[in-house]
C-alpha positions as CSV (number, residue, x, y, z in Angstrom):
1,M,58.3,129.6,336.8
2,S,57.1,129.4,334.0
3,N,53.4,127.2,333.7
4,E,54.9,124.2,331.4
5,T,58.1,123.9,334.3
6,T,55.0,123.6,336.3
7,A,53.2,121.2,334.7
8,V,56.3,118.9,334.1
9,L,57.6,119.3,337.3
10,W,54.1,118.1,339.6
11,P,54.3,114.5,338.1
12,I,58.2,113.6,338.8
13,L,57.1,115.2,342.4
14,L,54.0,112.9,342.2
15,L,56.0,110.1,341.2
16,L,59.2,110.8,343.6
17,M,55.8,110.6,346.4
18,A,54.9,107.5,345.6
19,A,58.1,105.9,345.3
20,G,58.9,106.9,348.5
21,G,56.0,105.5,350.1
22,V,56.4,102.0,348.8
23,L,59.2,101.9,349.9
24,F,58.2,102.8,353.6
25,G,55.5,100.2,353.5
26,W,57.9,97.8,352.5
27,A,60.7,98.8,354.9
28,G,59.7,101.0,357.4
29,G,56.6,100.8,358.4
30,S,56.4,96.8,359.3
31,R,59.5,97.5,361.1
32,A,57.9,100.0,363.6
33,G,54.5,98.0,363.3
34,L,56.9,95.4,364.8
35,Q,58.8,97.3,366.8
36,R,55.1,99.1,368.0
37,W,54.0,94.7,368.5
38,A,57.2,93.8,371.4
39,R,56.5,96.9,373.3
40,T,52.7,96.6,373.8
41,N,53.4,93.2,374.7
42,G,55.7,93.8,377.5
43,Y,58.7,92.0,374.6
44,R,62.4,93.3,374.0
45,L,62.6,92.2,370.1
46,V,66.1,90.3,369.9
47,A,65.9,89.6,366.4
48,S,63.0,90.2,363.6
49,E,63.9,88.7,359.8
50,R,61.4,89.5,356.9
51,R,59.7,86.3,355.4
52,Y,57.8,87.0,351.9
53,L,56.6,83.8,350.9
54,E,56.8,82.0,354.1
55,G,54.7,81.7,357.4
56,P,52.2,79.3,359.6
57,F,49.3,81.4,358.3
58,P,46.4,79.5,356.6
59,D,44.4,82.7,355.5
60,H,45.7,84.6,352.6
61,N,48.1,86.6,353.6
62,P,46.0,90.5,352.3
63,R,47.7,92.9,350.6
64,G,49.5,95.6,353.7
65,T,50.7,93.2,356.0
66,G,54.4,91.7,356.8
67,I,55.8,88.5,357.9
68,F,58.2,88.1,359.9
69,Y,60.4,85.4,362.1
70,V,60.9,86.6,365.9
71,T,63.1,86.3,368.6
72,V,61.6,87.7,371.4
73,E,62.3,88.4,375.7
74,D,59.5,88.3,377.9
75,R,59.6,90.8,380.3
76,D,60.6,86.9,383.0
77,G,63.8,87.0,380.5
78,R,61.8,83.9,378.7
79,V,62.9,83.7,375.4
80,R,60.4,82.9,372.1
81,H,60.7,82.4,368.4
82,G,57.7,82.6,366.4
83,Y,55.6,84.5,363.3
84,V,54.4,87.9,363.1
85,R,52.2,89.3,360.8
86,C,51.3,93.0,361.2
87,S,50.4,96.2,358.7
88,I,52.3,97.5,357.0
89,G,52.2,101.1,355.7
90,I,49.9,103.3,356.2
91,S,48.0,100.9,357.4
92,G,50.0,99.8,359.6
93,L,50.9,103.9,361.3
94,L,47.2,103.6,361.9
95,F,46.4,100.4,362.9
96,D,48.0,98.2,365.7
97,E,46.8,94.8,363.9
98,A,49.0,91.7,364.9
99,T,48.3,88.0,364.4
100,V,51.5,85.8,366.0
101,R,52.1,81.8,365.9
102,W,54.6,80.6,368.4
103,D,56.6,77.8,367.6
104,D,56.3,76.3,371.1
């Protein structure tokens, strides 16, 4: 491969990697963090729906967080509904941070 070809391919490769990272953050990373939160807290995730602009969190939602409206079942079979704000993307892989507001 010539130096000219390599010089053209590197920016394209970097752009594709950045786009993949953004898609992972919006689609995959937050779901993985949500599943991890449910498992860690002894819940079975029955349903989850991504919420972009709504939720009960009075403070601003910093970049790198995702909000979900969830239905979970605990170990005793009790079903609960509420909002979970959790880390997404790379921060979601490194830190397990979640804030919950139950409807009850």
